[in-house]
VEXPA-917806 format. One record per residue (C-alpha): residue number from 0; residue in three letters; x, y, z. Coordinates in steps of 0.25 Angstrom, whole numbers. Layout:
N
{NUM; "ala"; {X; Y; Z}}
...
***
This chain:
69
{0; "met"; {-51; 27; 7}}
{1; "thr"; {-56; 41; 3}}
{2; "pro"; {-52; 47; -10}}
{3; "glu"; {-44; 57; -3}}
{4; "glu"; {-36; 46; 4}}
{5; "ala"; {-34; 39; -9}}
{6; "tyr"; {-28; 51; -15}}
{7; "glu"; {-19; 53; -3}}
{8; "phe"; {-15; 38; -4}}
{9; "ala"; {-11; 41; -19}}
{10; "ala"; {-4; 53; -15}}
{11; "gln"; {5; 46; -5}}
{12; "trp"; {8; 36; -16}}
{13; "his"; {13; 47; -25}}
{14; "glu"; {21; 53; -14}}
{15; "lys"; {28; 39; -12}}
{16; "gln"; {31; 38; -26}}
{17; "ala"; {36; 52; -27}}
{18; "lys"; {46; 48; -15}}
{19; "tyr"; {51; 36; -23}}
{20; "cys"; {53; 44; -35}}
{21; "leu"; {61; 55; -28}}
{22; "glu"; {70; 44; -22}}
{23; "ile"; {72; 38; -36}}
{24; "ser"; {75; 52; -41}}
{25; "gln"; {86; 54; -31}}
{26; "asp"; {93; 41; -33}}
{27; "asp"; {104; 45; -42}}
{28; "met"; {113; 33; -38}}
{29; "arg"; {103; 22; -44}}
{30; "val"; {94; 30; -54}}
{31; "ser"; {97; 37; -67}}
{32; "gln"; {94; 51; -69}}
{33; "asp"; {83; 48; -78}}
{34; "ile"; {75; 40; -68}}
{35; "arg"; {78; 50; -57}}
{36; "asp"; {72; 61; -66}}
{37; "lys"; {59; 52; -68}}
{38; "ala"; {58; 49; -54}}
{39; "leu"; {58; 64; -50}}
{40; "thr"; {47; 67; -60}}
{41; "ala"; {39; 55; -55}}
{42; "met"; {41; 61; -41}}
{43; "lys"; {35; 74; -45}}
{44; "his"; {24; 67; -51}}
{45; "his"; {21; 58; -39}}
{46; "asn"; {22; 71; -30}}
{47; "ala"; {12; 78; -39}}
{48; "ser"; {2; 67; -39}}
{49; "ala"; {2; 66; -24}}
{50; "val"; {-1; 81; -23}}
{51; "gly"; {-12; 80; -33}}
{52; "leu"; {-18; 68; -26}}
{53; "arg"; {-18; 75; -13}}
{54; "his"; {-24; 88; -19}}
{55; "tyr"; {-35; 80; -25}}
{56; "ala"; {-38; 73; -12}}
{57; "gly"; {-39; 86; -6}}
{58; "gln"; {-49; 91; -16}}
{59; "leu"; {-57; 79; -13}}
{60; "his"; {-57; 81; 2}}
{61; "arg"; {-60; 96; 0}}
{62; "lys"; {-72; 92; -9}}
{63; "glu"; {-77; 82; 1}}
{64; "leu"; {-76; 92; 12}}
{65; "leu"; {-84; 102; 4}}
{66; "asp"; {-95; 92; 0}}
{67; "val"; {-97; 89; 15}}
{68; "ala"; {-99; 104; 19}}
***
């Protein structure tokens, strides 16, 4: 697994966690408002982490391309 693939794998994990957090944040029948608020905050964190990981993977790939040229 290349470093870029590893960062993509981690980004996908964060997106999966964000999806679960979103589901929890919308479950007003079984989950208290306090927990739903925390889940929404966690969703934002996981989405931001996925974006950051993909950005860094892109930088690594760009550097690799420039080093070859």
